[in-house]
C-alpha positions in Angstrom: -17.6 40.3 5.5 -15.5 40.0 8.7 -14.0 36.5 9.0 -15.3 34.5 12.0 -13.6 31.1 12.4 -14.6 28.0 14.3 -11.5 25.9 14.8 -12.5 22.4 15.9 -9.6 20.8 17.8 -8.1 24.1 18.8 -5.6 22.7 21.3 -4.0 20.2 18.9 -0.9 20.5 16.8 -3.0 21.6 13.7 -5.7 23.6 15.5 -3.4 25.5 17.8 -1.0 26.7 15.0 -3.9 27.5 12.7 -5.8 29.5 15.4 -2.7 31.5 16.2 -2.3 32.3 12.5 -5.9 33.4 12.2 -5.7 35.6 15.3 -2.6 37.2 13.9 -4.4 37.9 10.7 -7.2 39.7 12.5 -9.9 36.9 12.4 -12.3 36.4 15.3 -11.5 32.9 16.4 -13.6 30.5 18.4 -11.7 27.4 19.5 -13.7 24.2 20.2 -12.1 21.4 22.2 -12.9 19.1 25.1 -10.5 21.1 27.3 -10.4 24.6 25.6 -8.6 26.2 28.6 -5.4 24.9 27.0 -6.1 27.1 23.9 -3.8 30.0 23.1 -4.3 33.6 24.0 -6.7 35.4 21.7 -8.9 32.4 21.0 -12.4 32.4 22.4 -12.8 29.0 24.0 -15.8 26.6 23.5 -16.0 23.3 25.4 -17.8 20.3 23.9 -17.7 16.6 23.2 -18.3 16.2 19.5 -20.0 12.8 20.0 -22.6 14.5 22.2 -24.6 16.6 19.8 -26.4 18.5 22.5 -23.1 19.3 24.1 -22.0 20.7 20.7 -25.3 22.5 20.2 -24.9 24.3 23.5 -21.3 25.2 22.9 -22.0 26.9 19.5 -25.4 28.3 20.3 -24.2 31.9 20.5 -21.8 32.0 17.5 -22.3 32.2 13.7 -19.0 31.4 12.1 -18.2 32.2 8.4 -15.5 29.5 8.3 -15.1 26.1 10.0 -11.8 24.3 10.2 -12.1 20.7 11.4 -8.8 19.3 12.7 -9.5 16.6 15.3 -10.3 12.9 15.5 -10.9 10.2 18.1 -9.1 6.8 18.0 -11.0 3.6 18.5 -9.9 -0.1 18.7 -10.9 -0.9 15.1 -11.0 1.1 11.9 -14.7 0.3 11.5 -15.3 2.0 14.8 -13.0 4.9 13.8 -15.2 5.3 10.7 -18.4 5.5 12.6 -17.2 7.7 15.4 -15.2 10.2 13.4 -17.7 10.7 10.6 -20.3 11.3 13.4 -18.1 14.0 14.9 -18.1 15.9 11.6 -21.8 15.5 11.0 -22.7 16.5 14.5 -20.8 19.7 14.2 -22.7 20.9 11.1 -26.0 19.7 12.5 -25.4 21.6 15.8 -24.7 25.0 14.1 -27.7 27.3 14.4 -27.2 28.7 10.8 -25.0 26.3 8.8 -26.4 28.0 5.6 -24.5 31.1 6.6 -21.1 29.3 6.4 -18.8 30.4 3.5 -16.3 27.6 3.7 -15.4 24.5 5.7 -12.0 22.8 5.8 -11.1 19.3 6.9 -7.6 18.1 7.8 -6.8 14.5 7.2 -3.4 13.1 6.1 -1.4 10.6 4.1 -3.2 7.7 5.6 -5.6 8.6 2.8 -3.0 6.9 0.5 -1.3 4.6 3.0 -4.3 3.1 4.7 -5.5 3.1 8.3 -3.5 2.2 11.4 -4.6 -1.5 11.4 -3.5 -1.9 7.7 -0.9 0.9 7.6 1.4 0.8 4.5 0.3 -2.8 3.7 -1.1 -4.4 0.6 -1.2 -2.8 -2.8 -0.3 0.9 -2.4 -0.1 3.6 -4.9 3.4 4.5 -6.3 4.9 7.8 -5.0 4.6 10.7 -5.3 1.2 10.6 -3.8 -1.3 12.7 -5.9 -4.8 13.8 -5.1 -6.1 12.1 -8.2 -5.3 8.7 -6.8 -8.4 6.6 -6.0 -9.4 5.6 -2.5 -8.0 2.3 -1.2 -10.5 -0.6 -1.0 -10.4 -0.7 2.8 -12.2 1.0 5.7 -10.6 4.4 6.3 -12.1 7.0 8.6 -10.6 9.8 6.5 -13.0 8.7 3.7 -16.0 8.8 6.0 -15.0 12.2 7.3 -14.8 13.5 3.8 -18.2 12.1 2.9 -19.7 13.8 6.0 -18.2 17.1 4.9 -19.4 16.7 1.3 -22.9 15.9 2.5 -23.0 19.0 4.7 -21.6 21.2 2.0 -24.2 20.0 -0.5 -27.0 20.4 2.0 -26.1 23.9 3.2 -24.4 25.4 0.1 -20.9 26.3 1.5 -17.6 25.5 -0.2 -15.1 23.0 1.2 -11.5 21.9 1.1 -9.6 18.8 2.3 -6.0 19.0 3.3 -3.7 16.0 3.5 -0.4 16.7 5.3 2.5 14.3 5.8 4.0 14.0 9.3 3.3 17.3 11.0 6.1 19.1 12.8 5.0 21.9 15.2 4.3 23.1 18.7 1.7 21.4 20.8 1.8 19.9 24.3 -0.2 16.7 25.0 -0.7 15.8 21.3 -0.9 12.1 20.6 1.0 12.3 17.3 4.0 14.6 17.6 7.2 13.5 16.1 9.1 16.8 16.7 8.6 16.8 20.5 9.1 13.0 20.6 12.6 13.4 19.0 13.4 16.3 21.3 12.6 14.1 24.4 14.6 11.2 22.9 17.6 13.4 22.2 17.5 14.9 25.7 17.4 11.5 27.3 20.3 10.3 25.1 22.3 13.4 26.2 21.5 13.0 29.9 22.2 9.2 30.0 25.0 8.8 27.4 22.8 6.5 25.3 23.5 6.5 21.5 21.2 8.7 19.5 20.2 6.1 17.0 17.8 6.7 14.1 14.9 4.3 15.1 13.4 3.8 11.7 13.7 1.4 8.7 16.6 1.4 6.2 14.2 2.6 3.5 13.3 5.7 5.5 17.0 6.3 6.5 18.2 6.1 2.9 15.2 7.2 0.9 13.8 10.6 0.1 10.8 11.8 2.1 9.1 15.0 3.2 7.2 16.4 6.2 4.7 19.2 6.9 5.4 22.2 9.1 2.2 23.1 11.1 2.6 26.7 10.0 2.8 25.6 6.3 -0.5 23.7 6.8 -2.1 26.7 8.5 -1.0 28.9 5.5 -2.6 26.5 3.1 -5.8 26.2 5.1 -6.2 30.0 5.1 -5.4 30.3 1.4 -8.0 27.6 0.4 -10.6 29.1 2.7 -10.3 32.6 1.2 -9.3 31.9 -2.5 -11.7 30.9 -5.3 -9.2 28.4 -6.6 -9.1 26.7 -3.2 -12.8 25.8 -3.2 -14.2 22.3 -3.4 -10.8 20.6 -3.8 -8.5 18.2 -1.9 -4.9 19.3 -1.5 -1.7 17.6 -0.4 0.5 19.8 1.8 4.1 19.4 2.7 7.0 21.8 3.2 8.1 21.9 -0.4 11.5 20.4 0.0 12.6 16.8 0.2 15.4 15.2 2.4 16.9 11.9 3.5 16.9 11.1 7.2 20.6 10.1 7.0 21.2 13.8 6.0 18.9 15.4 8.6 19.6 13.1 11.6 23.2 14.4 12.3 21.9 17.9 12.2 19.2 17.1 14.8 21.9 15.4 16.9 24.2 18.5 16.7 21.4 20.8 17.9 21.4 18.9 21.2 25.2 18.7 21.4 25.2 15.0 20.4 26.9 12.9 17.7 24.5 10.8 15.7 25.1 7.1 16.2 25.9 4.9 13.2 22.7 3.6 11.7 22.3 -0.1 12.7 20.8 -1.2 9.4 17.4 -2.0 10.8 14.5 -0.4 12.8 15.0 -0.2 16.6 11.6 0.6 18.2 11.6 4.0 19.9 8.6 2.9 21.9 10.6 0.1 23.4 13.6 2.3 24.0 11.5 4.8 26.0 9.2 2.3 27.6 10.9 2.5 31.0 11.8 6.1 31.0 8.8 7.7 32.7 10.6 8.1 36.1 13.8 9.1 34.4 11.9 12.0 32.7 10.5 13.0 36.1 14.1 13.2 37.4 15.2 15.2 34.4 12.3 17.6 34.8 13.1 18.2 38.5 16.7 18.7 37.8 16.1 21.4 35.2 12.9 22.8 36.5 10.8 21.8 33.5 7.1 22.4 33.1 6.0 18.9 32.2 7.2 15.8 34.1 4.9 13.4 32.3 6.8 11.7 29.4 3.6 10.7 27.7 2.5 14.4 27.5 5.5 15.2 25.3 6.4 12.0 23.5 4.3 9.7 21.3 7.0 7.1 20.3 4.4 4.7 18.9 3.5 7.2 16.2 7.1 8.1 15.4 7.8 4.4 15.1 4.9 4.1 12.6 6.2 7.0 10.5 9.9 6.1 10.6 9.4 2.4 10.4 7.6 2.4 7.0 9.1 0.1 4.4 8.0 2.3 1.5 9.1 5.6 0.1 6.8 8.5 1.0 6.9 11.5 -1.3 4.0 13.9 -1.7 3.2 15.9 -4.8 2.0 19.5 -4.3 1.5 20.5 -7.9 -2.2 20.8 -7.6 -2.1 23.6 -5.0 0.9 25.2 -6.6 -1.0 25.5 -9.9 -4.0 26.9 -8.0 -1.9 29.7 -6.5 -0.6 28.5 -3.2 3.1 29.4 -2.9 4.0 28.6 0.8 7.3 26.9 1.6 9.2 25.9 4.8 12.8 24.6 5.0 12.5 21.3 6.9 15.5 21.6 9.2 14.1 24.9 10.4 10.8 23.2 11.2 12.6 21.1 13.7 15.0 23.7 15.0 12.2 26.3 15.5 10.2 23.8 17.5 13.2 22.8 19.6 13.9 26.5 20.4 10.4 27.0 21.5 10.3 23.9 23.6 13.5 25.0 25.3 12.3 28.6 25.7 9.1 27.5 27.4 11.0 25.0 29.6 9.6 21.7 28.2 13.2 20.5 27.4 16.4 21.6 29.1 
């Protein structure tokens, strides 16, 4: 059977990299987003608001996908609202499909907040010891990831398709306008430091600076999504997904600095908010973009320092176990420095950084 994918959130950091991979593999790919004109070449765009079921029904009326990949969310002021809104988005999609019984597989991308808790209680309270494993129970707090999973499970049970859930750590990959993008945020930060002479200081906690951690290349995540969607051992399972190596930021930070022609500043021994450091730099970035003829003059389209602060400011070790998918047959691997350097090269080649 020819593979026909519906990628929900096709312009985001996950959806865009996944859709590109599927197109390269010969899939027919429909990309659903609120503004699908930003989707990559080869993706058949569909525009819809997932909270408006009639909008979704109209968008997907003419397609009959074999596989759904759900990789989007909507942030609300409270986690209780997040739960209601984001589970409704998942449920609305499967309700709107003309023939959901024809689906073979549906994949949902969530993340390590499954183990660390939601934004309003992030990395607080009694947390599981690392490494994070898929067998760990849900935390006893509201968490929209759990509600999204439950909506997926209900649809799969009702319509008879298989499912998989994928839990990446911080995702490093190409996407413009993404609200959670550490890679491009650090690229902007390094560029500003180089242009102004500011010190390139690691903004996170001492635990993150000194401890072991891992990240997830968007291409690694795409590989696992495709594997789970097409392999019997990937069905009806939740999987962690990271690059496969571990590192310390105090080892990687000088390498990132060197790529931009900088020397890494000494670590100050405490977190120094990147959001505060970049808070007054919107006009500075406009000037830099004019000077170098860059394609994007809006700092907030390239950098999400609040999210980078959340990830790098954690006061706990974050290591992810991938044994489950390894034992099931997934063998993907990415070398973490290359995840950053490949992204920086592309941002420079496409004139988003000088």
